[in-house]
VORO-243951 format. One line per 4 residues: number of its first residue (from 1); for each residue x, y, z of C-alpha. Coordinates in Angstrom, 2 decimals. Layout:
NUM> X:Y:Z | ...
//
This chain:
1> 1.79:-23.44:-12.67 | 3.46:-25.23:-9.62 | 5.90:-23.73:-7.72 | 7.70:-24.77:-4.45
5> 10.35:-22.40:-2.52 | 11.35:-18.50:-1.73 | 8.86:-16.33:-3.27 | 11.10:-13.49:-3.05
9> 13.80:-14.21:-5.62 | 15.20:-11.03:-7.59 | 13.48:-10.79:-11.27 | 16.42:-9.47:-12.70
13> 19.99:-7.78:-11.32 | 20.58:-6.20:-14.69 | 20.82:-2.57:-15.31 | 17.77:-0.95:-16.41
17> 17.42:-0.88:-20.23 | 19.29:1.85:-22.23 | 15.95:2.70:-24.09 | 15.24:4.63:-20.97
21> 17.46:7.64:-20.60 | 19.14:8.32:-17.37 | 17.94:11.60:-15.66 | 18.06:13.35:-12.26
25> 15.10:13.51:-10.80 | 14.10:17.70:-9.96 | 13.68:16.67:-6.44 | 16.98:15.89:-4.81
29> 17.44:13.77:-1.66 | 18.15:15.91:1.08 | 21.38:16.07:2.62 | 22.04:13.44:5.29
33> 20.50:10.56:4.07 | 22.49:7.95:3.92 | 23.04:4.01:3.87 | 23.97:2.09:7.20
37> 26.88:3.60:8.97 | 26.71:6.61:6.38 | 27.48:4.20:3.25 | 26.20:5.15:-0.03
41> 22.62:4.74:-0.47 | 20.75:2.23:-1.78 | 17.05:2.71:-3.57 | 14.96:4.72:-1.35
45> 11.24:3.60:-1.20 | 9.32:6.53:-2.34 | 5.92:5.48:-1.02 | 6.06:4.83:2.51
49> 5.60:5.80:5.78 | 8.36:8.00:6.48 | 8.45:9.69:3.20 | 7.51:13.02:4.97
53> 10.76:12.88:6.73 | 12.20:13.35:3.45 | 10.20:16.39:1.98 | 10.22:19.98:2.17
57> 10.78:21.18:5.99 | 11.26:17.45:7.01 | 8.93:17.96:9.66 | 5.59:16.07:8.62
61> 4.20:13.44:10.24 | 5.73:9.54:9.90 | 2.91:7.20:10.75 | 4.58:4.13:12.08
65> 1.72:2.30:13.41 | 0.71:2.53:15.95 | 2.52:5.98:16.76 | 3.03:8.83:14.69
69> 6.36:10.83:14.88 | 7.50:13.54:13.75 | 10.56:16.10:14.06 | 9.48:18.78:16.45
73> 10.68:22.38:16.12 | 8.77:24.68:18.34 | 10.98:27.30:19.70 | 7.63:29.04:21.73
77> 7.30:26.25:23.70 | 10.68:24.84:23.92 | 9.85:21.47:22.09 | 12.80:20.02:20.17
81> 13.30:16.35:19.44 | 11.20:13.56:18.39 | 7.28:14.51:18.76 | 5.37:11.02:19.50
85> 1.62:10.42:19.45 | -1.13:8.01:19.81 | -4.67:8.99:19.30 | -7.57:6.87:20.44
89> -10.87:5.80:18.68 | -12.64:8.52:20.99 | -10.38:11.05:19.81 | -11.09:10.66:15.80
93> -13.60:13.50:14.15 | -16.41:12.55:11.81 | -17.60:15.25:9.56 | -18.61:17.40:7.89
97> -21.53:16.74:10.47 | -20.25:14.57:12.79 | -23.62:13.27:13.73 | -24.28:12.02:9.96
101> -24.46:8.26:9.51 | -22.96:7.30:7.72 | -20.13:10.27:7.92 | -18.54:11.39:4.88
105> -15.07:11.17:6.58 | -13.11:10.31:9.82 | -9.60:11.39:10.69 | -7.24:11.47:13.68
109> -6.39:14.52:15.25 | -2.46:15.32:14.35 | 0.24:17.25:16.13 | -0.81:15.96:19.63
113> 2.49:15.84:21.01 | 2.00:13.60:23.88 | 5.66:12.97:24.39 | 8.51:14.59:22.90
117> 12.22:12.93:23.09 | 14.69:15.79:23.37 | 17.74:16.94:24.93 | 19.25:20.41:26.15
121> 20.94:22.11:23.30 | 18.56:21.17:20.61 | 16.95:24.26:19.05 | 16.11:25.68:16.01
125> 19.24:27.03:14.87 | 21.77:24.40:15.18 | 19.51:21.18:15.29 | 19.73:19.18:12.32
129> 17.82:15.59:11.68 | 19.71:12.99:8.98 | 18.15:9.33:8.33 | 20.29:6.33:7.36
133> 19.49:3.03:6.20 | 16.04:3.88:4.57 | 14.35:0.63:4.08 | 11.14:-1.24:3.39
137> 9.67:-1.44:6.83 | 12.08:0.78:8.76 | 14.21:3.67:8.79 | 16.73:5.44:11.33
141> 16.23:8.93:12.32 | 19.23:10.92:14.08 | 18.86:14.38:15.30 | 21.76:15.95:16.72
145> 23.22:19.42:17.70 | 27.20:18.97:17.82 | 28.18:16.07:19.86 | 24.66:15.83:21.27
149> 22.85:13.32:19.60 | 19.61:11.12:19.41 | 19.30:8.13:17.23 | 15.70:6.60:16.86
153> 15.00:3.27:14.83 | 11.82:3.58:13.34 | 9.96:0.37:12.41 | 6.34:-0.51:11.38
157> 4.30:-2.44:14.22 | 6.92:-1.30:16.74 | 5.58:-1.51:20.29 | 7.64:1.22:22.06
161> 9.38:4.58:20.30 | 12.82:4.33:21.14 | 15.98:6.64:21.09 | 19.36:5.99:21.78
165> 21.21:8.83:23.33 | 24.85:10.06:23.11 | 26.76:12.92:25.01 | 23.19:14.46:26.09
169> 21.17:15.59:28.94 | 17.58:14.21:28.08 | 14.79:16.81:27.91 | 11.41:14.66:28.02
173> 8.46:16.95:27.08 | 4.75:17.04:26.62 | 2.31:19.30:25.03 | -0.39:17.91:26.93
177> 1.43:18.21:30.04 | 2.57:16.06:32.94 | -0.14:15.41:35.51 | 2.48:13.40:37.35
181> 5.80:11.34:37.21 | 6.45:8.77:39.31 | 9.39:6.56:39.63 | 8.32:3.10:39.49
185> 10.37:0.36:40.88 | 13.17:-1.03:38.64 | 12.31:-4.35:36.70 | 15.88:-5.16:37.08
189> 19.28:-4.16:37.09 | 20.10:-1.43:34.82 | 16.86:-0.66:33.54 | 14.56:2.24:35.16
193> 10.58:2.44:34.81 | 8.69:6.16:34.74 | 4.91:6.21:34.61 | 3.80:9.46:32.98
197> 0.20:10.53:33.67 | -0.84:13.31:31.26 | -3.42:15.90:31.32 | -5.49:14.19:29.26
201> -6.15:11.29:31.47 | -3.63:9.21:29.25 | -0.81:7.12:30.70 | 2.81:6.42:28.98
205> 5.41:4.50:30.53 | 9.09:5.27:30.11 | 11.79:2.67:30.16 | 15.37:4.06:30.44
209> 18.22:1.22:29.89 | 21.85:1.78:30.59 | 21.45:4.39:32.46 | 23.89:5.33:35.32
213> 22.71:4.77:38.94 | 22.43:8.86:39.66 | 20.18:9.50:36.77 | 17.05:11.50:38.18
217> 14.56:13.51:36.46 | 12.57:16.70:37.77 | 9.62:18.65:36.27 | 11.29:22.19:35.61
221> 7.55:23.26:34.91 | 4.59:21.03:33.87 | 5.42:20.23:30.19 | 9.32:19.38:30.61
225> 10.87:16.77:32.37 | 14.65:17.09:32.74 | 17.41:15.03:33.25 | 20.03:15.72:35.84
229> 23.20:14.48:34.19 | 24.55:13.72:30.62 | 24.37:10.56:29.49 | 25.56:8.35:26.76
233> 24.74:4.77:25.16 | 21.59:5.24:27.12 | 18.54:3.96:25.59 | 14.83:5.74:26.52
237> 11.60:3.97:25.32 | 8.07:5.29:25.57 | 4.65:3.42:25.08 | 1.31:4.24:25.39
241> -0.52:2.15:28.21 | -4.22:1.81:27.60 | -4.77:0.06:30.84 | -2.80:-0.08:34.18
245> -3.83:-3.89:34.51 | -1.68:-4.41:30.86 | 1.61:-2.50:32.25 | 3.24:-6.11:32.76
249> 3.22:-6.79:28.94 | 5.35:-3.25:28.55 | 7.75:-4.58:31.46 | 8.01:-8.21:30.09
253> 9.24:-6.51:26.69 | 11.26:-3.31:27.48 | 14.91:-2.99:26.59 | 14.30:-4.74:23.06
257> 13.60:-2.69:20.05 | 13.90:-3.33:16.44 | 16.43:-1.76:14.26 | 15.02:-3.40:11.06
261> 12.66:-5.55:9.53 | 12.81:-8.44:6.85 | 10.29:-9.96:4.63 | 10.37:-13.70:3.66
265> 7.98:-15.83:1.62 | 7.54:-19.02:0.43 | 5.09:-21.40:-1.13 | 4.58:-25.31:-1.25
269> 3.21:-26.30:-4.48 | 1.08:-23.38:-4.56 | -1.67:-24.71:-2.26 | -0.74:-22.19:0.46
273> 1.96:-19.41:1.04 | 3.55:-18.17:3.99 | 5.04:-14.67:4.86 | 6.70:-13.17:7.68
277> 7.98:-10.05:9.02 | 11.36:-10.69:11.11 | 12.43:-7.73:13.16 | 15.94:-7.45:13.78
281> 16.59:-6.24:17.26 | 18.81:-5.11:19.75 | 18.58:-5.22:23.52 | 17.37:-7.91:26.05
285> 14.06:-8.11:27.75 | 12.51:-9.98:30.62 | 10.75:-12.27:28.40 | 13.43:-12.23:25.71
289> 11.03:-10.86:22.87 | 10.14:-7.36:21.74 | 6.25:-6.16:21.73 | 5.05:-5.76:18.07
293> 1.60:-4.36:17.16 | -0.23:-6.44:14.45 | -3.49:-5.35:12.43 | -6.68:-7.39:12.04
297> -5.67:-9.01:8.92 | -2.58:-10.09:10.15 | -3.84:-11.67:13.35 | -6.65:-13.54:11.31
301> -4.00:-15.20:9.42 | -1.09:-15.91:11.82 | 0.26:-19.26:12.05 | -0.07:-21.09:15.34
305> 3.24:-20.31:16.92 | 2.51:-16.31:16.44 | -1.11:-16.81:17.56 | 0.40:-18.16:21.01
309> 2.11:-15.04:21.52 | -0.62:-12.55:21.10 | -1.43:-10.85:24.31 | -4.65:-9.28:25.89
313> -3.11:-5.43:24.69 | -5.49:-3.84:22.38 | -4.68:-0.54:20.90 | -6.31:1.81:18.38
317> -4.94:2.09:14.90 | -5.44:4.98:12.59 | -7.82:3.96:10.01 | -7.67:-0.06:10.51
321> -9.47:-0.77:13.66 | -7.64:-2.04:16.89 | -4.34:-3.45:16.92 | -3.04:-6.44:18.99
325> 0.41:-6.29:21.01 | 2.20:-9.87:20.14 | 5.04:-10.57:22.27 | 7.58:-11.88:19.66
329> 10.32:-11.08:17.02 | 8.55:-11.83:14.15 | 4.94:-11.97:12.51 | 4.25:-15.17:10.47
333> 1.04:-15.26:8.34 | -0.27:-18.01:6.43 | -2.70:-17.58:3.54 | -4.57:-20.56:2.25
337> -6.93:-19.46:-0.21 | -4.81:-18.59:-2.81 | -6.43:-17.90:-6.42 | -4.47:-20.34:-8.39
341> -7.66:-21.51:-10.42 | -8.02:-18.02:-11.71 | -6.22:-17.81:-14.99 | -6.97:-15.53:-18.02
345> -10.57:-16.47:-18.73 | -13.63:-15.18:-17.07 | -14.15:-16.49:-13.60 | -16.69:-15.86:-10.55
349> -17.35:-17.33:-6.94 | -20.49:-17.92:-8.58 | -19.09:-20.22:-11.29 | -17.96:-19.45:-14.67
353> -17.73:-21.49:-18.23 | -17.13:-19.98:-21.32 | -18.00:-23.42:-23.10 | -21.49:-22.81:-21.85
357> -21.92:-20.06:-24.23 | -24.47:-21.11:-27.27 | -23.99:-20.21:-31.05 | -26.22:-17.19:-30.64
361> -23.91:-15.60:-27.88 | -20.71:-16.09:-29.66 | -22.37:-14.72:-32.91 | -23.57:-11.72:-30.92
365> -20.04:-10.98:-29.25 | -18.29:-11.68:-32.64 | -19.96:-9.10:-34.44 | -19.42:-6.66:-31.61
369> -15.65:-7.60:-31.62 | -15.39:-7.14:-35.35 | -16.53:-3.56:-35.09 | -14.67:-2.68:-31.86
373> -11.21:-4.09:-33.57 | -11.56:-1.60:-36.33 | -11.52:1.21:-33.70 | -8.24:3.28:-34.02
377> -5.93:1.60:-31.47 | -3.02:4.27:-31.74 | -5.47:7.48:-31.24 | -6.87:5.53:-27.79
381> -3.37:4.70:-26.55 | -0.92:7.29:-27.77 | -1.79:9.52:-25.14 | -0.21:12.00:-22.90
385> -0.83:9.80:-20.06 | 0.73:6.54:-18.92 | -2.50:5.96:-17.16 | -4.83:6.25:-19.79
389> -2.59:4.93:-22.60 | -2.16:1.48:-20.45 | -6.31:1.43:-19.73 | -6.57:1.71:-23.64
393> -3.95:-0.75:-24.48 | -5.68:-3.01:-21.85 | -8.87:-2.62:-23.36 | -7.77:-3.93:-26.76
397> -6.07:-6.57:-25.09 | -9.29:-7.72:-23.44 | -10.87:-7.91:-26.91 | -7.97:-9.91:-28.25
401> -8.54:-12.63:-25.71 | -12.41:-12.61:-26.16 | -11.51:-12.97:-29.96 | -9.03:-16.02:-29.57
405> -9.99:-17.80:-26.36 | -13.70:-17.54:-26.38 | -14.82:-16.74:-29.73 | -12.14:-18.74:-31.58
409> -11.93:-16.61:-34.75 | -8.23:-16.97:-35.91 | -8.28:-14.60:-38.51 | -9.72:-11.80:-36.61
413> -7.61:-12.51:-33.46 | -4.70:-12.24:-35.96 | -5.71:-8.87:-36.93 | -6.39:-7.84:-33.65
417> -2.94:-8.83:-32.39 | -1.04:-7.23:-35.25 | -2.77:-3.86:-34.51 | -2.29:-4.20:-30.62
421> 1.33:-4.97:-30.91 | 2.01:-1.72:-33.30 | 0.12:0.14:-30.77 | 2.45:-1.57:-27.77
425> 5.65:-0.82:-29.90 | 5.28:3.03:-29.45 | 6.01:2.46:-25.93 | 8.83:-0.41:-25.87
429> 10.62:2.04:-28.32 | 9.88:5.16:-26.12 | 8.56:7.20:-28.92 | 5.09:7.89:-26.85
433> 4.36:11.65:-26.09 | 6.10:11.65:-22.96 | 8.83:9.13:-22.63 | 10.02:7.03:-19.90
437> 13.14:8.08:-18.38 | 15.36:5.95:-15.49 | 15.50:8.47:-12.27 | 19.49:7.88:-10.93
441> 18.45:9.78:-7.85 | 15.52:7.78:-6.24 | 15.82:5.01:-8.77 | 13.02:4.19:-10.72
445> 11.17:4.36:-14.17 | 9.37:7.71:-14.25 | 7.23:9.70:-17.21 | 9.23:12.42:-18.20
449> 5.84:14.67:-18.17 | 6.37:16.04:-14.83 | 10.12:16.32:-14.79 | 10.32:20.02:-16.21
453> 8.08:21.95:-13.97 | 4.77:20.43:-13.16 | 4.77:17.72:-10.56 | 1.29:16.60:-10.85
457> 1.54:15.68:-14.62 | -0.28:12.44:-15.61 | -1.30:12.32:-11.82 | 2.11:12.51:-10.45
461> 3.55:9.27:-11.95 | 7.04:11.42:-12.41 | 7.07:11.77:-8.49 | 6.13:8.25:-8.15
465> 2.37:8.39:-7.83 | 0.29:5.69:-8.99 | 2.82:3.35:-10.70 | 1.24:0.16:-10.03
469> -2.05:1.75:-11.62 | -0.25:2.85:-14.67 | 2.26:-0.08:-15.33 | -0.25:-2.50:-14.02
473> -2.27:-2.49:-17.17 | 0.76:-2.47:-19.49 | 1.71:-5.54:-17.69 | -1.70:-7.41:-17.98
477> -1.88:-5.99:-21.56 | 1.62:-7.79:-22.07 | 0.74:-11.06:-20.72 | -2.37:-11.36:-23.13
481> 0.01:-10.22:-26.08 | 2.42:-13.12:-24.96 | -0.20:-15.40:-24.20 | -2.14:-15.09:-27.83
485> 1.36:-14.65:-29.65 | 2.60:-17.80:-28.57 | -0.62:-19.67:-29.73 | -1.29:-17.99:-32.91
489> 1.52:-15.53:-33.93 | 5.07:-16.25:-34.62 | 5.92:-16.80:-30.82 | 8.84:-13.96:-30.76
493> 6.80:-10.71:-29.10 | 7.76:-12.44:-25.75 | 11.48:-12.67:-26.36 | 11.62:-9.10:-27.70
497> 9.80:-7.41:-24.77 | 10.60:-9.42:-21.84 | 13.01:-7.04:-20.52 | 10.86:-4.00:-20.98
501> 7.69:-5.49:-19.39 | 10.39:-6.88:-16.36 | 11.60:-3.44:-16.13 | 8.05:-1.65:-15.21
505> 7.56:-4.60:-12.79 | 10.92:-4.25:-11.24 | 9.97:-0.40:-10.94 | 6.93:-1.07:-9.00
509> 7.49:-4.55:-7.07 | 11.20:-5.43:-6.82 | 10.86:-8.50:-4.78 | 14.62:-8.41:-3.64
513> 17.19:-6.28:-2.32 | 19.64:-7.88:-4.29 | 18.39:-6.04:-7.07 | 19.89:-2.46:-6.17
517> 18.29:-0.55:-9.13 | 14.66:-0.04:-7.85 | 13.66:0.00:-4.18 | 11.99:-3.53:-2.64
521> 8.17:-3.36:-3.34 | 7.64:0.71:-4.02 | 3.85:0.07:-4.16 | 2.65:-2.71:-2.02
525> 3.09:-2.65:1.26 | 3.18:-6.04:3.19 | 2.33:-4.61:6.67 | -0.71:-2.59:5.53
529> -1.67:-5.38:3.32 | -2.16:-3.24:0.09 | -0.41:-0.69:-1.76 | 0.11:3.05:-1.28
533> -0.21:5.26:-4.33 | 0.91:8.53:-2.90 | 4.73:9.01:-3.93 | 7.15:12.02:-3.32
537> 4.28:14.48:-2.17 | 4.16:15.57:1.31 | 0.86:14.89:2.98 | -0.10:15.73:6.68
541> -2.23:12.68:6.37 | 0.12:10.04:5.16 | 0.18:8.08:2.09 | -3.14:7.31:0.24
545> -4.83:5.31:-2.23 | -8.29:6.08:-3.89 | -8.66:2.37:-6.04 | -8.57:-1.01:-4.73
549> -9.27:-2.64:-7.72 | -6.21:-1.16:-10.05 | -4.05:-2.27:-6.73 | -5.19:-5.75:-7.26
553> -5.38:-5.29:-11.00 | -1.35:-4.74:-11.05 | -0.96:-8.08:-9.00 | -3.25:-10.21:-11.23
557> -1.42:-9.14:-14.36 | 2.09:-9.68:-12.71 | 0.59:-12.98:-11.99 | -0.46:-13.68:-15.52
561> 2.92:-12.26:-16.75 | 4.81:-14.62:-14.26 | 2.95:-17.50:-16.27 | 3.91:-16.52:-19.61
565> 7.58:-16.15:-18.77 | 7.72:-19.35:-16.73 | 8.77:-17.59:-13.42 | 6.85:-19.48:-10.68
569> 8.04:-17.38:-7.90 | 6.41:-14.26:-9.59 | 3.05:-16.18:-9.97 | 3.39:-17.21:-6.36
573> 4.13:-13.71:-5.21 | 0.75:-12.49:-7.23 | -1.17:-15.29:-5.47 | -0.16:-14.37:-2.42
577> -0.89:-10.38:-2.75 | -4.19:-11.02:-4.03 | -4.95:-13.04:-1.17 | -3.66:-10.67:1.12
581> -5.61:-7.88:-0.61 | -8.68:-10.06:-0.42 | -8.40:-10.07:3.18 | -7.24:-6.57:3.91
585> -9.70:-4.70:1.47 | -12.55:-6.66:2.88 | -11.88:-5.24:6.29 | -10.85:-1.97:5.76
589> -12.00:-0.72:1.95 | -15.07:-2.53:1.44 | -17.77:-2.96:3.69 | -20.45:-5.70:4.62
593> -23.33:-5.15:7.23 | -21.25:-7.25:9.22 | -18.00:-5.27:9.21 | -16.47:-4.85:12.61
597> -13.30:-3.23:12.01 | -14.44:0.31:10.78 | -16.36:2.54:12.84 | -20.23:1.61:12.71
601> -20.93:5.59:11.41 | -18.60:4.80:8.38 | -19.34:1.58:7.11 | -22.74:2.27:5.45
605> -20.76:4.21:2.69 | -20.14:0.72:1.50 | -16.61:1.87:0.42 | -14.14:4.23:2.16
609> -13.31:6.31:-0.82 | -9.87:7.32:-0.36 | -7.41:5.39:2.16 | -5.10:7.73:3.85
613> -2.60:6.49:6.95 | -4.58:9.08:8.94 | -8.01:9.26:7.70 | -10.85:7.81:5.45
617> -12.45:10.00:2.88 | -15.79:8.98:1.05 | -14.91:10.76:-2.08 | -12.17:10.77:-4.78
621> -9.93:13.21:-6.43 | -11.94:14.03:-9.39 | -15.29:14.56:-7.77 | -17.85:13.37:-5.29
625> -20.20:11.69:-7.55 | -21.55:8.52:-6.08 | -20.58:6.60:-9.34 | -17.44:8.09:-9.00
629> -16.59:6.82:-5.31 | -17.71:3.42:-6.21 | -16.91:3.23:-9.45 | -12.93:3.47:-9.12
633> -13.22:0.71:-6.80 | -14.48:-1.41:-9.41 | -12.26:-0.45:-12.57 | -11.33:-2.95:-14.42
637> -13.68:-5.77:-13.83 | -11.41:-8.81:-14.61 | -11.44:-12.63:-13.67 | -9.99:-11.74:-10.30
641> -12.69:-8.92:-9.22 | -14.95:-11.82:-7.97 | -12.18:-13.11:-5.74 | -12.15:-9.67:-4.29
645> -15.21:-8.66:-4.34 | -17.71:-11.13:-2.68 | -21.40:-11.29:-4.20 | -22.68:-10.32:-0.50
649> -20.69:-7.18:-0.99 | -21.46:-6.38:-4.54 | -25.58:-6.98:-3.64 | -25.04:-5.14:-0.52
653> -23.27:-2.08:-2.28 | -25.70:-2.33:-4.99 | -29.00:-2.51:-3.38 | -27.91:0.47:-0.64
657> -26.00:2.81:-3.13 | -26.03:2.14:-6.87 | -29.48:0.99:-7.52 | -31.07:4.36:-7.67
661> -28.16:5.96:-9.93 | -27.06:3.55:-12.28 | -30.19:3.72:-14.75 | -29.83:7.32:-14.68
665> -26.34:7.73:-15.65 | -25.28:8.60:-19.61 | -21.44:8.11:-19.31 | -18.63:5.52:-19.02
669> -19.44:5.01:-15.33 | -22.74:3.40:-16.12 | -21.13:0.50:-18.19 | -18.71:0.08:-14.89
673> -21.38:-0.45:-12.69 | -23.65:-2.62:-14.70 | -20.52:-4.72:-15.25 | -19.66:-4.95:-11.69
677> -23.35:-6.12:-11.09 | -22.39:-9.39:-12.80 | -20.42:-10.48:-9.59 | -23.86:-11.11:-8.05
681> -26.38:-10.73:-10.84 | -24.84:-11.68:-14.24 | -28.10:-11.71:-15.97 | -28.65:-8.23:-15.44
685> -25.57:-7.29:-16.89 | -26.06:-9.53:-19.61 | -29.33:-8.06:-20.62 | -27.66:-4.26:-20.24
689> -24.58:-5.08:-22.71 | -26.48:-7.37:-25.12 | -29.39:-4.68:-25.76 | -29.86:-3.60:-28.98
693> -30.24:0.02:-27.68 | -26.80:0.14:-25.86 | -24.90:3.42:-26.43 | -20.98:3.21:-26.83
697> -20.92:6.05:-24.58 | -21.74:3.82:-21.55 | -18.19:2.36:-21.81 | -15.29:3.78:-20.19
701> -12.07:4.46:-22.01 | -10.77:1.04:-20.67 | -13.83:-0.90:-21.17 | -15.10:-2.84:-24.16
705> -18.10:-3.98:-25.02 | -16.76:-7.22:-26.43 | -15.04:-8.35:-22.96 | -18.17:-6.99:-20.95
709> -20.55:-8.96:-22.87 | -18.45:-12.18:-22.85 | -17.62:-11.90:-19.09 | -21.23:-11.32:-18.11
713> -22.22:-14.42:-20.41 | -19.67:-16.70:-19.23 | -20.14:-15.88:-15.33 | -23.98:-16.03:-15.97
717> -24.02:-19.26:-17.46 | -23.68:-21.81:-14.69
//
């Protein structure tokens, strides 16, 4: 489907379907959270870098790269305000044995208050924190005590941590401690510069814009730097400076700060796609631009204009290698290798063709399909979990696709189609064990399983965990049903179910702020280059995700759904997301020998396990078995898997981690590992799934032998 133009057009702006009853979420939005200038709230992102500021005591860290910030409330040491930290690569903690190679995890220490932006009068009793304009990439934090106020706009990638003071006597603190404070010659009229040298041998630069001429600072002790007067409408900016020779970059960009970020994207005929992060700025600087930090996957895809603004400034990110300082007000990225050629049928970078399957191949697949179609679909899909229900539906959808598009057995396909439609209808009529509801507080479609006490039910779906995993299976299955129904059915299924599927899509991946019923891009983070799975749960290490493959399965299903409904923007958006994930996952999640982004002490794990904002943990939430840790980054194996997981990576992972354990497994993980092997050695997968001694317990609940054998044969026929 060829499409040119804006890829972020709304899917719909209609009210969510009435089939989803309206509920008020048991977790309330804190008081003092508003839209811009105190206006009513729009939909709040739930899986974002600042979620900790909305939960419990609201003092958890917000990882606004390259910094972490949090609401400091430490009465013993007199630290009140917005705490700021930046951790260097040398501070990373590897464990559990720090000398192991590979280490099982690495993390960054949290709670190091390098700088605290505060004011006299801030205290535990009367100080309060409020948030306004919570958006996809930014939020404003207001800390106040009566008329004394500090407003800090946070935006991903911001070069400085900025606070605008009103009616305040600024008090700048440091838990690390000030070794020295140097008042540096002013950059220009109206801006003051200070060099803060800390006891940990780090240097921070502080700029004060709009300050009165008589403003001075004095150290009351090694931890507190106090202003001599009350200020209003004065902007303080602090930044970690890794090298004195790079100070000029901060000098050139100080005075400008972002107050919001917009996302734009377009494609021209589907051959390439461009997306940009555009920073809405306030203030002025010597260069006319601000400072933005970019991640490695951004830098690799910069357009020429953005590349020309890259500086020599490098700082450590938390888990994604070194960040690059860009003197600009926007980042523009171009993806030129879109997976436009990947459709419903088997595909591989090795080549794939279903037409090369011989008659014996077809006969064997057909005999297996006939048995699997007769399984109890309802029993495998009407479960007390949207996740496992979705996996079951998608399993049978892949069987249907194989029967119709590869085997070509119309009668068997019709039987499978009818059974799958009936199983799907349980959900579109909201008759499943735990129905879905529309939450009017946080604005999303949630399972009712966890709304009455246990927030962890169904992996936390009710609290916005894993929606892209869960709903991605439904969306992909729906695309296959519509695809086959248009060919051999009555071609009415799509018209009757389009809005239901679109509602799930809007919940996870609403592309436009014009759709006010859902937050924009709940799961996929266009800055990080992948999704975050954690929703409304406090986490000291920030958001996380343990399955890269279910992340890109959502985007793949969205792309196919866009094709069957004729939404070219949706198809282009899915293709772009897949291209970005290919780039980001092969830097941050899937490790070949030549990976230079992640620590050398970690890449021999081959996969990172769980990706947190603040740590990487070679594990899963459900166990430490090697097959779990690697397999969760494989499921499900689909035509898009090979686009992300290169033959080189799959072979290196297999040889170093999986070859020694695969044959000894006697569970569904065995089937997952063996089907994944088809991405570099398809003949081995064919031999496994075609073997007469094959046991069904080697299939995961979301797998069928029908699809596994058909895929392996198709990608191995070249």
